[in-house]
C-alpha positions in Angstrom: -15.8 -4.0 -44.4 -14.4 -6.7 -42.1 -16.0 -8.2 -39.0 -14.0 -7.5 -35.8 -10.9 -9.4 -35.7 -11.3 -10.3 -32.2 -14.9 -11.2 -32.5 -16.1 -14.3 -30.9 -15.7 -17.0 -33.6 -18.9 -18.0 -35.3 -18.4 -21.4 -34.1 -18.2 -20.3 -30.6 -21.5 -18.6 -31.0 -23.2 -21.7 -32.5 -23.6 -19.7 -36.0 -23.0 -21.2 -39.3 -21.3 -24.0 -37.9 -20.2 -27.3 -39.4 -22.1 -28.9 -36.5 -25.2 -27.3 -37.7 -25.5 -28.8 -41.1 -22.3 -30.8 -41.7 -22.1 -32.9 -38.5 -24.7 -33.8 -35.8 -24.4 -34.3 -32.3 -21.2 -34.1 -30.1 -18.0 -34.3 -31.4 -16.1 -37.6 -30.5 -12.8 -37.4 -31.8 -11.7 -41.1 -31.4 -15.2 -42.2 -33.3 -14.7 -40.0 -36.3 -11.3 -41.5 -37.2 -9.7 -37.9 -38.0 -6.5 -37.4 -39.4 -3.7 -36.6 -36.9 -0.9 -34.0 -37.2 2.1 -36.0 -36.2 5.9 -35.5 -36.8 8.3 -38.3 -36.8 11.3 -36.3 -37.1 12.6 -32.5 -36.5 11.2 -31.4 -40.0 8.5 -28.9 -40.5 6.0 -31.4 -42.2 2.6 -32.2 -41.0 2.9 -36.0 -41.7 -0.5 -37.2 -42.0 -1.9 -34.3 -43.8 1.0 -33.8 -46.1 1.4 -37.7 -46.6 -2.3 -37.8 -47.6 -1.7 -35.0 -49.9 1.3 -36.7 -51.5 -0.8 -39.9 -52.0 -3.6 -38.0 -53.4 -1.3 -36.2 -56.0 1.2 -38.9 -56.3 4.3 -36.7 -55.5 7.7 -38.4 -54.7 9.1 -38.1 -51.0 12.5 -38.4 -52.5 13.9 -35.0 -54.1 15.8 -37.0 -56.8 12.7 -38.5 -58.1 10.7 -35.2 -58.1 11.1 -34.7 -62.0 10.0 -38.1 -62.8 7.0 -37.8 -60.5 5.8 -34.5 -62.2 6.3 -36.2 -65.6 3.8 -39.0 -64.5 1.3 -36.4 -63.8 1.1 -35.5 -67.6 -1.0 -38.7 -68.0 -3.8 -37.3 -65.8 -4.8 -34.8 -68.4 -7.6 -37.1 -69.6 -9.4 -36.8 -66.4 -9.6 -33.1 -66.4 -13.2 -31.8 -67.2 -13.9 -29.8 -70.2 -16.3 -27.7 -68.4 -17.9 -27.4 -65.0 -21.2 -28.7 -66.2 -19.4 -32.2 -66.7 -18.8 -32.3 -62.9 -21.0 -33.9 -60.3 -22.3 -31.1 -57.6 -20.7 -31.7 -54.2 -22.0 -30.7 -50.6 -20.3 -28.9 -47.9 -20.1 -32.0 -45.8 -18.2 -33.9 -48.5 -15.1 -31.8 -47.9 -15.4 -31.6 -44.2 -12.4 -32.6 -42.2 -11.1 -32.6 -38.7 -7.6 -32.9 -37.9 -6.1 -33.2 -34.4 -2.7 -31.7 -33.2 -2.2 -33.8 -29.9 0.3 -31.4 -27.9 -1.5 -33.0 -24.7 -1.7 -36.4 -25.3 1.5 -36.7 -27.3 4.0 -34.4 -25.5 6.9 -35.2 -27.9 5.2 -32.8 -30.4 5.4 -29.9 -28.2 8.8 -28.8 -28.9 8.0 -27.9 -32.4 5.2 -25.8 -31.1 6.6 -24.2 -28.3 7.8 -20.7 -27.6 10.1 -19.5 -24.9 7.2 -18.1 -23.1 5.6 -21.6 -22.9 3.1 -20.7 -25.6 2.3 -22.0 -28.9 4.1 -20.8 -32.0 1.4 -19.1 -34.3 3.7 -19.4 -37.2 3.4 -23.3 -37.1 -0.1 -22.8 -36.9 -0.3 -20.8 -40.2 1.8 -24.1 -41.8 -1.0 -26.4 -40.5 -3.8 -24.3 -41.8 -2.3 -24.0 -45.3 -1.9 -27.8 -45.7 -5.4 -28.3 -44.2 -7.0 -25.9 -46.7 -5.3 -27.8 -49.7 -6.5 -31.2 -48.4 -10.1 -29.9 -48.0 -10.2 -28.8 -51.7 -8.9 -32.0 -52.8 -11.8 -33.9 -50.8 -14.3 -31.5 -52.6 -12.9 -32.5 -56.1 -12.3 -36.2 -55.3 -12.5 -38.4 -58.4 -13.4 -42.0 -57.2 -12.4 -43.6 -60.6 -8.8 -42.2 -60.4 -6.2 -43.1 -57.9 -4.7 -39.8 -58.1 -6.2 -36.3 -58.7 -5.5 -34.6 -62.0 -5.7 -31.2 -60.3 -2.9 -29.1 -58.8 -4.6 -27.1 -56.0 -2.5 -24.4 -54.6 -3.2 -21.4 -52.1 -4.2 -18.3 -53.9 -5.0 -15.9 -50.9 -5.3 -16.0 -47.2 -8.3 -13.7 -47.1 -8.2 -13.4 -43.4 -7.6 -15.1 -40.1 -9.4 -13.6 -37.2 -8.3 -14.4 -33.6 -10.6 -15.2 -30.5 -9.9 -14.3 -26.9 -8.7 -18.0 -26.0 -5.5 -19.0 -24.6 -3.2 -21.4 -26.7 -1.6 -23.9 -24.2 1.3 -26.1 -25.5 -0.1 -28.6 -23.0 -3.6 -29.1 -24.5 -4.7 -30.8 -27.7 -5.7 -28.5 -30.5 -8.1 -29.6 -33.2 -8.8 -28.0 -36.8 -11.7 -28.2 -38.9 -13.0 -27.0 -42.2 -14.7 -27.4 -45.4 -15.3 -25.7 -48.8 -17.9 -22.8 -48.3 -18.1 -21.4 -51.6 -17.1 -22.5 -55.3 -16.4 -20.4 -58.6 -15.5 -21.9 -61.9 -11.8 -22.7 -60.9 -11.6 -21.1 -57.5 -12.8 -22.3 -54.0 -13.3 -20.7 -50.6 -12.5 -22.7 -47.6 -13.7 -21.9 -44.0 -11.5 -23.6 -41.3 -11.6 -23.2 -37.4 -9.3 -24.1 -34.6 -10.2 -25.1 -31.3 -8.2 -26.0 -28.0 -9.2 -28.5 -25.3 -10.2 -26.9 -22.1 -11.5 -29.5 -19.6 -13.9 -31.9 -21.7 -14.6 -29.3 -24.3 -13.1 -27.9 -27.5 -13.3 -23.9 -27.3 -12.9 -21.9 -30.5 -9.4 -20.2 -31.0 -9.6 -18.9 -34.5 -11.6 -18.4 -37.7 -9.8 -18.5 -41.1 -10.9 -18.0 -44.7 -8.6 -19.1 -47.7 -9.1 -19.0 -51.3 -7.5 -21.8 -53.4 -7.3 -22.2 -57.1 -7.5 -25.4 -59.2 -4.6 -25.8 -61.8 -4.1 -28.6 -64.4 -2.2 -31.7 -63.5 1.1 -29.8 -64.5 0.0 -26.7 -62.7 0.2 -24.7 -66.0 -3.3 -23.5 -66.5 -6.6 -23.4 -64.8 -8.9 -26.4 -64.3 -12.5 -26.6 -63.4 -13.8 -27.6 -60.1 -16.8 -29.4 -58.8 -19.7 -27.1 -58.1 -21.2 -26.8 -54.7 -24.8 -27.1 -53.6 -25.9 -25.7 -50.1 -28.2 -27.9 -48.2 -29.5 -25.6 -45.6 -30.2 -22.1 -44.7 -27.1 -21.8 -42.8 -24.9 -23.4 -45.8 -26.8 -20.9 -48.2 -25.6 -18.1 -46.0 -22.2 -19.1 -46.0 -22.3 -19.5 -49.9 -23.7 -16.0 -50.1 -21.0 -14.8 -47.8 -18.5 -16.2 -50.2 -20.0 -14.2 -53.1 -19.8 -11.1 -51.2 -16.2 -11.8 -50.0 -15.3 -12.0 -53.8 -17.1 -8.9 -54.7 -15.3 -7.1 -51.8 -11.7 -8.5 -52.9 -12.4 -7.2 -56.4 -13.6 -3.8 -55.0 -10.5 -3.7 -52.6 -8.3 -4.3 -55.5 -9.8 -1.8 -57.7 -9.2 1.0 -55.2 -5.7 0.1 -54.5 -3.3 2.9 -54.0 -1.3 1.3 -56.9 -4.1 1.9 -59.3 -5.9 5.0 -57.7 -5.0 8.3 -55.7 -5.7 8.5 -52.1 -9.1 9.8 -51.3 -9.4 13.4 -50.1 -9.6 12.4 -46.6 -6.4 10.4 -47.0 -4.6 13.2 -48.5 -5.6 15.4 -45.8 -4.3 13.1 -43.3 -1.0 12.7 -44.9 -0.6 16.6 -45.3 -1.4 17.2 -41.7 1.4 14.6 -40.6 3.9 16.3 -43.1 3.0 19.9 -41.6 3.4 18.3 -38.0 7.1 17.3 -38.7 8.1 20.8 -39.9 10.5 22.8 -37.9 8.9 25.9 -36.6 12.2 27.5 -36.2 13.1 27.2 -40.0 9.7 27.5 -41.5 11.2 25.4 -44.3 9.5 22.3 -46.3 13.2 20.7 -46.0 13.5 20.8 -42.4 12.0 18.0 -40.5 11.6 17.0 -37.0 9.8 14.1 -35.2 6.9 15.1 -32.9 7.3 13.5 -29.4 6.5 10.0 -29.0 7.0 9.2 -32.7 9.6 7.1 -34.9 10.2 7.6 -38.6 8.9 4.7 -40.7 12.4 4.1 -42.3 13.6 3.2 -39.0 11.1 0.6 -38.2 12.4 -2.1 -40.6 13.8 -5.6 -40.2 15.1 -8.0 -43.1 15.9 -11.4 -43.4 17.2 -13.9 -46.0 16.2 -17.6 -46.5 17.8 -20.1 -48.9 14.9 -22.4 -50.1 16.0 -25.9 -49.5 14.1 -28.9 -50.9 13.2 -29.8 -47.4 10.5 -26.9 -47.4 9.0 -27.9 -50.8 5.4 -28.5 -51.2 3.6 -31.5 -53.1 4.5 -29.8 -56.3 8.1 -29.1 -55.8 7.6 -25.3 -55.1 8.4 -23.7 -51.6 5.4 -24.8 -49.3 3.3 -21.6 -48.8 2.9 -22.3 -45.0 6.8 -22.1 -44.8 6.5 -18.6 -46.4 3.9 -17.7 -44.0 5.8 -18.8 -40.9 8.9 -17.0 -41.8 6.9 -13.8 -42.8 5.0 -14.0 -39.6 7.9 -14.5 -37.2 9.8 -11.7 -38.9 6.7 -9.5 -38.4 6.3 -10.5 -34.9 10.0 -9.4 -34.3 9.4 -6.3 -35.8 6.3 -5.5 -33.8 8.4 -6.5 -30.5 11.4 -4.4 -31.3 9.1 -1.3 -32.3 6.8 -1.5 -29.2 9.4 -2.5 -26.6 7.1 -5.2 -25.2 5.6 -8.7 -26.3 3.0 -8.3 -29.2 0.2 -10.5 -29.6 -1.3 -11.2 -33.1 -4.8 -9.9 -33.7 -5.3 -10.6 -37.2 -3.9 -11.8 -40.7 -5.2 -10.0 -43.6 -4.9 -10.4 -47.4 -1.9 -12.5 -48.0 -1.8 -12.9 -51.9 0.4 -15.5 -53.5 1.5 -13.6 -56.5 4.2 -15.9 -57.9 5.4 -19.4 -56.8 8.8 -19.7 -55.0 11.2 -22.3 -56.6 13.4 -24.6 -54.7 16.9 -23.0 -54.6 15.6 -19.5 -54.9 17.0 -16.9 -52.2 14.1 -15.4 -50.3 14.3 -11.9 -49.2 12.0 -10.7 -46.7 11.5 -7.1 -45.6 9.5 -6.3 -42.6 8.1 -2.7 -41.8 5.9 -0.9 -39.4 3.5 1.1 -41.5 0.6 2.2 -39.2 0.2 2.4 -35.4 -2.7 3.5 -33.1 -2.8 3.3 -29.4 -1.6 -0.3 -28.6 -2.0 -1.5 -32.2 1.0 -2.1 -34.5 0.2 -2.8 -38.3 3.1 -4.6 -39.9 3.6 -5.2 -43.7 6.1 -7.9 -45.0 7.2 -7.8 -48.5 8.5 -11.0 -50.1 10.9 -11.3 -53.1 13.0 -14.1 -54.6 16.0 -14.2 -56.8 17.8 -17.3 -58.2 21.3 -18.0 -57.3 22.3 -17.4 -61.0 20.3 -14.0 -61.5 20.2 -10.8 -59.6 16.8 -9.7 -60.5 14.4 -9.7 -57.9 10.7 -10.6 -58.1 7.7 -10.1 -55.5 6.1 -13.1 -54.6 4.0 -12.2 -51.5 2.9 -9.3 -49.5 1.7 -10.1 -45.9 -0.4 -7.9 -43.7 -0.2 -8.5 -39.9 -2.2 -6.8 -37.0 -0.7 -7.0 -33.6 -1.5 -5.6 -30.1 1.3 -4.6 -27.6 1.1 -4.8 -23.8 1.6 -0.9 -23.6 0.9 1.9 -25.9 3.2 2.1 -28.7 4.7 5.3 -30.5 3.3 6.8 -33.6 5.2 6.0 -36.8 5.7 8.9 -39.5 6.5 8.5 -43.2 9.1 10.9 -44.7 8.5 10.2 -48.5 5.7 9.7 -50.8 6.2 6.1 -51.1 6.3 5.5 -47.3 3.0 7.9 -47.1 1.3 5.5 -49.4 2.4 2.5 -47.2 1.0 4.4 -44.2 -2.4 4.7 -45.9 -2.4 1.1 -47.0 -1.8 0.0 -43.4 -4.4 2.2 -42.2 -6.7 0.8 -44.6 -6.0 -2.8 -43.7 -6.3 -1.7 -39.8 -9.5 -0.1 -40.4 -11.0 -3.2 -42.1 -11.6 -4.4 -38.5 -14.9 -3.2 -37.5 -14.2 -2.9 -33.9 -11.3 -2.6 -31.2 -9.8 -5.6 -29.5 -9.1 -6.0 -25.7 -6.0 -7.5 -24.6 -6.2 -10.1 -22.1 -3.8 -12.0 -19.9 -5.0 -15.3 -21.5 -4.8 -14.2 -25.0 -1.3 -15.8 -25.8 -0.5 -16.3 -29.3 3.2 -15.9 -30.4 5.6 -16.8 -33.0 
């Protein structure tokens, strides 16, 4: 179903690359005038990309003015297309962007991205990818006659992020690139890559696929996006893959354990696990004992609470999706570290669905749990829910799936209840979506 999460990235192989249809010749960063990820203060914002987004949307940088700024966006309704047929088609190269994270040439940035092990914080990379994906979609839907875009583009899904076997040094520049690779009526798929400088060459680090949706100027209903026309066989293959990805997501959703019973093979797996935990001395269904080198799933949890301050808001004055991903990832990493007893390394990020926006001022509850293990692998699920300061009712906003690899073999995790058994099977499905195993190397250093 999925390609190997630790496969060599397509860009590393020279397949389906922006350089083979979107850009030509060697990539000279200085000549291309790319945006720079830069930080002027200790906040989490990616200034040049985020500032460009504010300029496109007309969002206020002052929290006190955010209501007024959103009211002004109502005037942009007249620029919205009545149908997709009325929008000019765009090419993949129209949305192609490169962004530089100058960790090597601007050492003052390193503190924000630095781990205690002197590696790069992957949670920060997730934030940067989220901002870049939104900006790419605005470039695809750019209206030259309007100063501000009438669209509200938001992240709907992180389909997958696959890691390559490349070290992430906090002392070498990082480059992001990406473009729109598939378009529906109101949604877009964005392909992004990340590279790090090694000598004179940028080497691939990760491949990411995000799905974005377009909403009207007030973010209240869907809006049409410009169609996409592939211009080469490579681009046609990318577009075809986008169609296949859409079908796969629909099929995966239709077989969700929330909708359908487990398969016969999965039921057998759970039953055999249950039988292996019965106490042979009592021969009773109620007496449960753990097999050797195993942990009850209920004992693999970690939780956290965040108060959602205005500092973490996006251009639409909701909590920034990248911030949610960073917090979920860091909790998942801590869970995998605590469970495995050694430093874990991220292998893949899978199917992050943004089900509901998080309002500024909300209480954000994150619950992380190991739901499947195999050899050195740890599958972690993070459930995100919010509650307002006035109400006690909790609402699910996101579910995150992370695959980690530990430096040593980890214990098996065993469910006790039927609900935990479903979590186990769901984790197993996400883990099995990788088409091949990964090999941990000493230079593979991607941490929180």
